[in-house]
N, C-alpha and C positions, 0 to 999 in steps of 0.2 A: 503155481498161480496163487496170488494173494487173495485174501478174503474180500477186499473191495471189488476186485475185478470179477471174482466169482459172483458176488451179489449183483453186479451190473449185468453179467451175462444171463443169470437166472431171471432177473426182472425183465430184460429185453425179450428173452425167449418166452416168458409167461405172457407178456403183453401181446406178442405176435400170435401165440396160440389162442389167446382170447379173441383176437381179431378174426382169426381163421374160424373159430367156432361160431362167433356171432354172425359172420357172413354166411356160413354154411347153414346154420339153423334158421337164420332170417329168411333165406331163400325158400325154405320149406314152409315156414309159417305164412309167408306171403301167398304161396300157392294154396294153402289151406287156412284161411283166416279164421275159421271156426275152432281152431285147435285150442287156443287159450281164451275161452269166451268171456273171462272176467277181467282180462288185462287189456289196456289200451294197445291197439295194434301199432307197432312201430316198424316202419318200412326202411329198407336200405336206401340211401346211406343214413345211418343214425349214429353219428359221432357228434357230441355236443360241441358246437363251434365256439362256445364262450369260455372253454376251460383254459386254453393257452393265454388269451388276453387277460383273464381273471388272475391267473397265476402271476403274470408279469406285474399287474397292478398291485396285487397283495404284497409281493416281494418288495416292490419299490416303496409302497406305503409304509411297510414295517421298518424298512431301513431308514426312511425319512423320519419316522417317529422316534426310533431308538438311537440312531447314529448321526442324524443331521442331513442337511441338504447336499453337502459335498459327497458323502458316502452314498446317498441315494442316487445321485447322478452317476457315480461310478458303477453302482449295482445295475442301474438301468442300461448303461452303455455296455456292460459286460453281458447281460442277458440278451440284449438285442443284437449284439455282434454275433454271439453264438447262434442264435436262432436265425438271423438273417442269412448267415453264411450257409447253414444247413438247408433252409427253405429255398434260397435262390438256386443252389446247386441241384436240389431235388426237382424243382420245377423245370430247371434248365434241361434235365434229362427226361422228365416226364412228357414235356410238350411234344418233342419229335416222336416219342414212343406211343402216344395216346391213340394215334390212328391204328397202330398194330393191335393194341388192346381192344379197341372198339370192334375190330373184326373178329376177335377170338374169344372174348369174355363178355359177360353180361353187362348191360349198360349200368345196372345198379352198382356193380362192383367198380366200374370205371369211375363212377361218382365218388366212391369211397377213396380211390387213389388220391384225389385232390385234397382230401381231409386228413390223410395220415400224418402230416406235420403237426396236427393238433395233439399228438401223443408226445411231442418232444419234451414237455415239462416233466415227464416221468424220469428222464435221464439227466435232469439238472440237480437232483438231490445230492447232498454231500456224501451220502452213503454209496453213491454210484459213480464216484469220481474215477477217472483214469489214473494210472500210475504217473504218466507224464505225457505232454503233448509231443506229436511227431514233428510239428513245424511251428515256429514262432514268427509272427510278423511284428517287427518293432516300429513303433511310431513315436517320434519326439513328443514331449508333453504338451507344448504349445500347439503343435499341429493336431494332436489328438483332441484337444479341447475345441479347436476350430471346427474340425471335422464332425465332432459330436454335436455341436450346436447347429451346424448345417443340416446334419441328419435329423436332429430333433425337430427343427423347423419344418423340414419336408414331411416327416412322420405326422406331426400334429396338423400340418396343413392339409395333407391328403385325408387323414381321418376326419377332421372337422368338415372338410369339403363334402365328403361322401355322406357323413351323418346329416349335415345341413340339407343336402340334396334329398335325402330320404324323408326328412320331416317336412320339407317344402312340398315335395310330391304328395306325401300323405295328407297334408293340410289342404292342398288344392283339390284332390279327388274326393275328399270327405266333406268339403265345404257345402256342396249342393246335393249330397247323397241323402236319399230317403229310404227308410226301412221297407223291405219287401213285405207286402200284406197279402199277396195272392196265396190262398190256401194250398193250391196245387204245388206251387213252387216251394212253399215252406215244407210241405209234406216230403217232397223229393230231397230237400236239403236235410231234413231230419233223418231220412232214411240213409243218406250218405254218411252222416255222423254216426248213426247206429251201427253201420257196417264196419266201422273202424273203432267202435266202442268209445266214442267221444261225445255221445249224446248228453252227457252230464254237463258239458261246457257250453256256455252261452256266447257264441260268436255273433258279432253283428253281421247280418246279411242285408245288403242294401243295393240300390240302383243309383248310379251316378252318371250324369251326362258328360262328365269329364274323363271317363275311361272308355277306351275303344275295345277292350278285351277283358274277359273275366280274370280277376286277379285277387290275391290275398296279400295283406300288408300288416305287419306287426311282428315284434319279436316275442311277446308274451301272450299267453292265452287271453288274459284280461284285455289286451289292447289289439288283438288280431281281428281284422275286419275282412270280409269277403264281399267284393263289389262286382256287380254285373253292369254292362253297358245298357243303354236304353234301346233294347232290341228284343224282338220276339224270338224265343227259342222253342223248338219242339221239346216235349217232355223227355224223349230219348236223348236229345242233345244235352239237356240240363243234367241228366243223370251222369253223363260222361264229364261234363264241366265240373260238377260238384265232386265227383270222385277224384278228378285230377287235383282240385284244390285241397281237399281234405287229406290227400296223401302228402302233398307239400307241407301241410300244417302238422300232420302226425309225425313226420320225420324231421321237423324243425329246419326246413330248408332256408328259412329267413336267417337263422343263426349260422347256417353254413355260408350263406352269402356274406354275412358280417365277418366271419372268420377269414374268408378269402380277401375281403376288403382290408382287414387288419394286416394280413400277410403282405398285401400289396403296399400298405402304408409303411410297414417295417422295411420293405425292400423297394421303396419308391424310386430309387436311383437305377434299378435293374429293369431295362425296357421289356424283357420277356415276362416280368411279373404281371404286367398289364394284359399280355396275351393269355397268361395262365388264368387270370380272373375271368376273362371272356370265355375261354374254352371250358372252364369248370361249370359256368352257367349253362353252356350247351349240354354238357353231360348230365347236369341236374334235370334238364327237361327230357332228355332221351331216357333217363332212368325212370322218370315219372310216367312217360308214355309206356314203357315196358311193364311197369307195375299195374297201370290202369288196365292194360290189355291182356293181363295174364289169363290164360284159358279162354280168351274171347274168340268168338266165331268170325267168319269172314265178313258178314254183314255189319257187325259192330266195328270191325276194323275200318271198313269203308266209310261208315258214318263218322268215325273219329278223324279219318284222313280228310274228309270233306270239311269237317268242323275246323280243322287246323288250317286248311287252305283259305277258309273264309275269315280267319282271325289274323289280324295284324294290329299291334299296339305297342304301348310304351310301358315298360316295367322298370322304373328307376328305383334306386335305393335298395333296401332289403325286402324286395317284393318278389312274389312268384306269380307267374301268369301263363295262361294258355295261349302262347304265341310262338311264332317261329321266325327267326331272322332269315334273310335270303340265303345266307351262307350255309345254314343247317337244314333248311326246309326239305331239300331233295333227300338228304340222308335220313331225316326223320320219317318222311313218307315211305321211303324204301324199307325202313325197319318196321313200320306199321303194317304195310301191305305184304311184305315178304320177310317175315321174321326168320332169321337163321338160327339153327340150333347152336348154342354156344356153351362153353364151360362156365361154371359159377365164378371162377377167377379168385376163389378164396385163398388158394395157395400163393398165387402171384401177389395178392395184397399183403398177406402175412410176411412173405419174403421181403417185399419192399419196405414194410414197416421195420423188420429186423435190420436190414441194411442201413436205413436212414438213422435209426437210433444207435446202432453199433458204431457208425462213423462219426457220431456227434462228439465234439470236444477235441478231436485230434489236431485241429489247427487253432491256435490261440493268438491273441493280440497282447503284446507287451507295451504298455503305454506309461508315459510319465517317468520321472526319476525322483527318488527320495534317498537322502543319505540315511545311514543307520541311526544317526542322531535324531533325525526328523521322525523316522518310522518307529524305531524301537524305544526311543527315550522321550518321544513327544516334544522334541526341541529343548528339553531340559538338560542340565549338565549331567553327564554320565556318572560323575562323582557322587551324585545323590542316590544312586542305585546300588543295590547289592545283587549278587548272582548266586543261584543255588541249583542243585540237581543237574549238574553238568555230566553228560554221558555221551560216549561215542559208540555207535553201533556199526559193526562190520560183519555182514552175514548174520550168523546166529549168535555172535559174541557181542555182549554189551559191557563196556568198561566205564566205571565212574571216575571222575577227575575233580581236582580242585584247581583253581587258578594259581599259577606260580606267582603272578603279579596281577591282582584284580584290577587295578587301575589301567594297566596296559591291555588287559582283556577287554574291558569296556571301550577303551580307545580304539582297539581293532574293530570291534563290532560297529562303532559309531562311524568309521570311515568307509564301511561297505556301501555300495550304491545299489538300490533296489528299483526294479521296474515292475509294476503290478501286472498280473496276468488276468485275462478274462478266463472264466472256467475254474473248476475245482479239481485239484490233483493231489494224490497221496504221496507220490514220489517213492512208493514203497519198494520199487525195484532198484533203487540206488545202492551202490556198493557200500557207501559210508555216509553216515549222518551224525550231526552234532545236535544234541538237544540240551536246552538249558532254560532257566526261568530267571528273568531280571525283575527286580522288585524295588519299588519306592513306596512311601506312604500313600501316594495318590494313584499309583499305576502298577499293574502286574502284566507282564508280557511273557507268553510261552513261545519259544522259538525252536523250530526244526530247520537246520541248515544242511543242505546237500552240496555237492560240488558246484553247481551253478543255479540251484533252486532254493527256495525257502518257503516255509509255511509259518505264518505269524498269526498268533491269536492274542488279541488284546482283550483282557477281561471285560465283559459286558459290551464288547464291540464286534464279536464274531471273528472268523478266520479268513485270511486272504492268502493267495499264492503269489509268489514273486520270482522273477529272474534276477539273479545276482549279476549285475552288469560287469563288474570288474573281477568276477570269479572269486573263488575261495582258495587261498594259498595254504595248503595243508601243512607245509613246513613251518610257516609263521605261526599257525594256530597251535601246532604241537609244542612249539617252544613256550607258548603261553600257559600250558597246562601241565600239571603233574598228577600222576595216577594216585587216586585216593588210597590211603593206607587203611587196612582193615583193623 
């Protein structure tokens, strides 16, 4: 087993163990919220939904800054192909299985299952590359460009549509909102914040004639608002309403909704992704019900069920609200009134995380074609380059060579045809590899060539992996080299 594969396995195993521990320990702290009285209580699921989008944004921005627009577009296409393939397959399998999970594991862990793809950025690091892909999907260059721009238009369209819908909804419900001034309501609100150790945060609590259901809206603490409809609630009802909303806020459910929207935008062409976004929202509410009613008595459960029956409203955008759709109302009421004893589901979540990340990168896309002259020599004449550090590695043996005819060697490399791969691979398990450096006053390129693969590093431009379309002829190559004399 090579070092890179070992690093990948260890990292994936560590992330899975951390997830297992977080779920297991979080279940306990939710049942005993006084355990860490100085920390902000964070309820399940608590996986920051902004990490994967932020990772893609930073990687694309850095590539744009240092390598230009063309490389940035390629990097974005590569990242999103990898992630969209993994995410769409994962949700395709999770959607039919979620009913089984809902019957046997806690609702809070079911919510975690929808957020596990947020860990995918851990396995995109160059230190965690696979040796080689198991399957390659080849797409002609022009078709790849057309498909990329179609995908990009759909991605940006869905993301902008959902973001605009969020801000439009937020602006509408806040336009006529007035702050709550009733001392009793404010006291109950402050108590709810204190219970989750968030009383240091000043959230806006208001009443709006444009909402039909209590809800919270906002991605950041500074912009989060909690709104109540113009309706009289009993103090006991307000306690349940406020606890429901502060749990949503404490575990960043708005970010979770943003993450699921982002995943849907990436896989907008996949019809089941839209189903996944809806079902994940259902599990988010089921898990919040479960947390609100931890250790609750029958009377509290009845009151909460009646409150849910009396609540119907609209929660667009990245909002969380105490409401139930017709599809989930019966299931939610059953869980509230007759809670079944279920397993924590930590092991199931950890195993799914392990499988998702371990399977990442095994299918890659080969797109476009470049000649060796374009890729290695930047379009310049090979005669302006020199070659150094030529070596061939076979197993544990490494032999250094000199070109028998340097001009012919450069000509051979310039005639190779390369198709770029999405993903990062070491090709460490290959039987034979050629390594060399070609140099000109303006350019330095480090090349690792295998039988049908190549890793090319252009100084100051990063490393990319390629498939050699016309293959590597060992006999021709051997005739161009002579073993270096000691």
